[in-house]
C-alpha positions in Angstrom: -18.5 44.2 -103.0 -17.8 43.3 -106.3 -14.8 43.3 -106.3 -14.4 40.3 -103.7 -16.7 38.7 -105.7 -14.1 38.5 -109.0 -11.4 37.5 -106.0 -13.0 34.3 -104.8 -14.9 34.1 -108.8 -10.7 34.2 -109.7 -9.4 32.5 -106.8 -12.0 29.7 -107.2 -10.9 29.3 -110.6 -6.8 28.7 -109.6 -8.0 26.1 -107.4 -10.3 24.1 -109.8 -7.6 24.7 -112.0 -5.4 23.3 -109.7 -6.8 19.9 -108.9 -6.9 19.1 -112.4 -3.6 19.2 -112.5 -4.0 15.8 -109.9 -7.0 14.4 -110.8 -6.6 9.9 -112.3 -9.0 8.9 -112.5 -12.0 9.4 -115.6 -15.2 10.9 -113.3 -12.7 12.9 -111.3 -11.5 14.6 -114.0 -14.7 14.8 -115.8 -16.0 16.6 -113.0 -12.5 18.4 -113.0 -12.9 19.2 -116.3 -17.1 20.3 -115.2 -16.0 22.4 -112.1 -12.9 23.5 -114.2 -15.6 25.4 -116.8 -17.7 26.4 -113.8 -15.3 28.8 -112.7 -14.2 30.1 -115.5 -17.4 31.1 -116.6 -19.0 32.7 -113.7 -15.2 34.7 -113.1 -15.9 36.1 -116.6 -19.4 36.4 -116.4 -17.8 38.9 -112.4 -15.7 41.0 -115.0 -18.3 41.3 -117.6 -20.7 43.1 -114.8 -17.5 45.3 -113.4 -16.6 46.1 -116.8 -20.4 47.3 -118.3 -20.7 48.7 -114.3 -17.4 50.3 -114.7 -19.0 52.3 -118.5 -22.6 52.7 -116.7 -20.0 55.3 -114.4 -17.8 56.5 -116.6 -20.9 57.7 -118.8 -23.3 59.3 -115.7 -19.6 60.8 -115.3 -19.8 62.1 -118.6 -23.5 62.5 -118.9 -24.1 64.9 -115.3 -20.7 67.2 -116.9 -22.3 67.9 -120.0 -25.7 67.8 -119.3 
């Protein structure tokens, strides 16, 4: 489920990046920048969550084998 969210967030980030390339009016540019920043932060947050989950699973595996 987390992997699906990461893939979706990555797609949203890419779409926001493309949108920024095509907007021309100041309001559109501002909105595109905010959208890009929000999408990027969401993607980074989900990647951090995945890394934390991976670390916890490793720690649990090591604890199960050594404890």
